[in-house]
Backbone as a printed PyTorch tensor [residue, N CA C, xyz], in Angstrom:
tensor([[[ 0.8390, -1.1680,  0.0000],
         [ 0.0000,  0.0000,  0.0000],
         [ 0.8860,  1.2320,  0.0000]],

        [[ 0.3160,  2.3420, -0.4160],
         [ 1.0610,  3.5920, -0.5360],
         [ 0.8000,  4.4560,  0.6920]],

        [[ 1.8790,  4.9410,  1.3110],
         [ 1.7870,  5.8960,  2.4110],
         [ 2.7430,  7.0450,  2.1110]],

        [[ 2.5720,  8.1230,  2.8350],
         [ 3.4650,  9.2660,  2.7060],
         [ 4.1380,  9.4790,  4.0460]],

        [[ 5.4570,  9.4050,  4.0490],
         [ 6.2430,  9.6100,  5.2600],
         [ 6.9900, 10.9150,  5.1040]],

        [[ 6.6500, 11.9020,  5.9310],
         [ 7.2480, 13.2380,  5.8270],
         [ 7.1970, 13.7390,  4.3850]],

        [[ 6.0420, 13.5500,  3.7480],
         [ 5.7240, 13.9970,  2.3830],
         [ 6.4120, 13.2060,  1.2700]],

        [[ 7.1350, 12.1160,  1.6000],
         [ 7.7210, 11.2560,  0.5780],
         [ 6.9030,  9.9720,  0.4840]],

        [[ 6.5290,  9.5750, -0.7340],
         [ 5.7260,  8.3840, -0.9330],
         [ 6.5610,  7.1200, -0.7580]],

        [[ 5.9830,  6.1350, -0.0810],
         [ 6.6190,  4.8350,  0.1230],
         [ 5.5780,  3.7470, -0.0730]],

        [[ 6.0200,  2.5940, -0.5540],
         [ 5.1650,  1.4100, -0.6420],
         [ 5.5260,  0.5020,  0.5210]],

        [[ 4.5340,  0.1340,  1.3290],
         [ 4.7440, -0.7750,  2.4580],
         [ 3.6300, -1.8130,  2.4530]],

        [[ 3.8720, -2.9250,  3.1350],
         [ 2.8470, -3.9430,  3.2890],
         [ 1.7440, -3.4060,  4.1870]],

        [[ 0.4870, -3.7790,  3.9520],
         [-0.5810, -3.3590,  4.8580],
         [-0.2660, -3.8090,  6.2820]],

        [[-0.6120, -2.9870,  7.2430],
         [-0.3540, -3.3380,  8.6320],
         [-0.4070, -2.1400,  9.5380]],

        [[ 0.3880, -2.2060, 10.5860],
         [ 0.3580, -1.1760, 11.6240],
         [ 1.4300, -0.1130, 11.4080]],

        [[ 1.2700,  0.9570, 12.1580],
         [ 2.2740,  2.0190, 12.1390],
         [ 3.6190,  1.4700, 12.6030]],

        [[ 3.6130,  0.6420, 13.6400],
         [ 4.8720,  0.0750, 14.1510],
         [ 5.5760, -0.7460, 13.0750]],

        [[ 4.8250, -1.5500, 12.3380],
         [ 5.4240, -2.3800, 11.2830],
         [ 5.9890, -1.5080, 10.1660]],

        [[ 5.2700, -0.4690,  9.7800],
         [ 5.7550,  0.4300,  8.7230],
         [ 7.0220,  1.1410,  9.1640]],

        [[ 7.0470,  1.6010, 10.4040],
         [ 8.2460,  2.2810, 10.9070],
         [ 9.4460,  1.3470, 10.9220]],

        [[ 9.2320,  0.1060, 11.2910],
         [10.3140, -0.8850, 11.2870],
         [10.8230, -1.0860,  9.8550]],

        [[ 9.9170, -1.2540,  8.9270],
         [10.2790, -1.4460,  7.5150],
         [11.0640, -0.2600,  6.9710]],

        [[10.7100,  0.9350,  7.4040],
         [11.3310,  2.1520,  6.8790],
         [12.5670,  2.5960,  7.6610]],

        [[13.0260,  1.7560,  8.6100],
         [14.2890,  2.0180,  9.2880],
         [14.1980,  2.8160, 10.5750]],

        [[12.9970,  2.9510, 11.1300],
         [12.8400,  3.7230, 12.3580],
         [12.6660,  2.8470, 13.5940]],

        [[12.7310,  1.5340, 13.4430],
         [12.5250,  0.6320, 14.5720],
         [13.5080,  0.8830, 15.6980]],

        [[12.9950,  0.9970, 16.9180],
         [13.8410,  1.1690, 18.0850],
         [14.3540,  2.5770, 18.3170]],

        [[14.0760,  3.4950, 17.4190],
         [14.5560,  4.8710, 17.5940],
         [13.5670,  5.6840, 18.4110]],

        [[14.0760,  6.6660, 19.1230],
         [13.2350,  7.5900, 19.8910],
         [12.7160,  8.6480, 18.9240]],

        [[11.4330,  8.5510, 18.6000],
         [10.8170,  9.4720, 17.6480],
         [ 9.4160,  9.8330, 18.1310]],

        [[ 8.8850, 10.8890, 17.5810],
         [ 7.4860, 11.2560, 17.7560],
         [ 6.7860, 10.9940, 16.4310]],

        [[ 5.5370, 10.5180, 16.5020],
         [ 4.8240, 10.1860, 15.2750],
         [ 3.4200, 10.7750, 15.2650]],

        [[ 2.9500, 11.0390, 14.0540],
         [ 1.5700, 11.4600, 13.8370],
         [ 1.0750, 10.7850, 12.5700]],

        [[-0.1880, 10.4330, 12.5500],
         [-0.8290,  9.8780, 11.3620],
         [-1.9840, 10.7980, 11.0000]],

        [[-1.9400, 11.3180,  9.7860],
         [-2.9620, 12.2340,  9.3000],
         [-3.1910, 13.3980, 10.2690]],

        [[-2.0800, 13.9100, 10.8210],
         [-2.1430, 15.0770, 11.6820],
         [-2.4750, 14.8070, 13.1370]],

        [[-2.6680, 13.5450, 13.5060],
         [-2.9940, 13.2130, 14.8960],
         [-1.8210, 12.4770, 15.5270]],

        [[-1.3800, 12.9780, 16.6920],
         [-0.2760, 12.3730, 17.4260],
         [-0.5960, 10.9170, 17.7600]],

        [[ 0.4150, 10.0460, 17.5990],
         [ 0.2840,  8.6340, 17.9820],
         [ 1.4200,  8.3240, 18.9490]],

        [[ 1.0620,  8.0150, 20.1910],
         [ 2.0540,  7.6710, 21.2120],
         [ 2.7480,  6.3630, 20.8500]],

        [[ 3.9700,  6.2000, 21.3280],
         [ 4.7510,  4.9930, 21.0370],
         [ 3.9860,  3.7220, 21.4180]],

        [[ 3.3090,  3.7340, 22.5460],
         [ 2.5760,  2.5520, 23.0040],
         [ 1.4050,  2.1990, 22.0860]],

        [[ 0.8920,  3.1710, 21.3350],
         [-0.2530,  2.9360, 20.4580],
         [ 0.1490,  2.5100, 19.0420]],

        [[ 1.4030,  2.6240, 18.6930],
         [ 1.8350,  2.3060, 17.3200],
         [ 1.5490,  0.8700, 16.9050]],

        [[ 1.7470, -0.1390, 17.7750],
         [ 1.4680, -1.5150, 17.3540],
         [-0.0070, -1.8010, 17.0690]],

        [[-0.9090, -0.9770, 17.5630],
         [-2.3350, -1.2020, 17.3160],
         [-2.9620, -0.1430, 16.4050]],

        [[-2.1210,  0.7210, 15.8330],
         [-2.5960,  1.7480, 14.9070],
         [-2.4900,  1.2190, 13.4820]],

        [[-3.6290,  0.8140, 12.9270],
         [-3.6620,  0.2790, 11.5620],
         [-3.5650,  1.4230, 10.5560]],

        [[-2.7880,  1.2010,  9.5180],
         [-2.6380,  2.1990,  8.4630],
         [-3.5560,  1.8630,  7.2930]],

        [[-3.9330,  2.8920,  6.5470],
         [-4.7360,  2.7370,  5.3410],
         [-3.9790,  3.3420,  4.1640]],

        [[-4.3070,  2.8800,  2.9800],
         [-3.6750,  3.4030,  1.7780],
         [-3.8410,  4.9170,  1.7280]],

        [[-2.7420,  5.6200,  1.4950],
         [-2.7610,  7.0720,  1.3800],
         [-2.5480,  7.8220,  2.6800]],

        [[-2.3930,  7.0960,  3.8070],
         [-2.1570,  7.7760,  5.0780],
         [-0.8900,  8.6170,  5.0200]],

        [[-0.9110,  9.6980,  5.7700],
         [ 0.2390, 10.6000,  5.8690],
         [ 0.8290, 10.4850,  7.2670]],

        [[ 2.0840, 10.0620,  7.3170],
         [ 2.7870,  9.8510,  8.5760],
         [ 3.8620, 10.9090,  8.7090]],

        [[ 3.9250, 11.5060,  9.8780],
         [ 4.9990, 12.4460, 10.1940],
         [ 5.8620, 11.8300, 11.2780]],

        [[ 7.1730, 11.8830, 11.0710],
         [ 8.1250, 11.3790, 12.0600],
         [ 9.0880, 12.5110, 12.3880]],

        [[ 9.2560, 12.7600, 13.6850],
         [10.1540, 13.7940, 14.1520],
         [11.0890, 13.1630, 15.1710]],

        [[12.3810, 13.3450, 14.9790],
         [13.3850, 12.8250, 15.9160],
         [13.9230, 13.9800, 16.7360]],

        [[14.1320, 13.7540, 18.0340],
         [14.7030, 14.8280, 18.8620],
         [16.1250, 15.1520, 18.4200]],

        [[16.4810, 16.4240, 18.5440],
         [17.8160, 16.8600, 18.1680],
         [18.5080, 17.4500, 19.3920]],

        [[19.7860, 17.1940, 19.5040],
         [20.5560, 17.7780, 20.5980],
         [21.2370, 19.0470, 20.1020]],

        [[21.5370, 19.8850, 21.0150],
         [22.2200, 21.1190, 20.6460],
         [21.6330, 22.2870, 21.4050]],

        [[22.0790, 23.4290, 21.0780],
         [21.5850, 24.5650, 21.8240],
         [21.6690, 25.7730, 21.0760]]])
C-alpha cells in the first residue's frame, strides 16, 4: 500500500504504524509520530492500523543549543 512519510511516498505492506516504521528504518529509535495530523504515542503504534494514502509524520529529537 502507498503511504506518505514526511511527504515522501513509500510502498509498504498493509499493517500497523509500528510495522511500517520498522520497515522504513525507524525501529527502536526515539521518535514522535503522527498519522494524518494526529499524534500517535509509542505505546499505540502496534495497534494503529494504516490505510492506503495515510500521511505519517516522524520527528526525531535533536541535541544542541
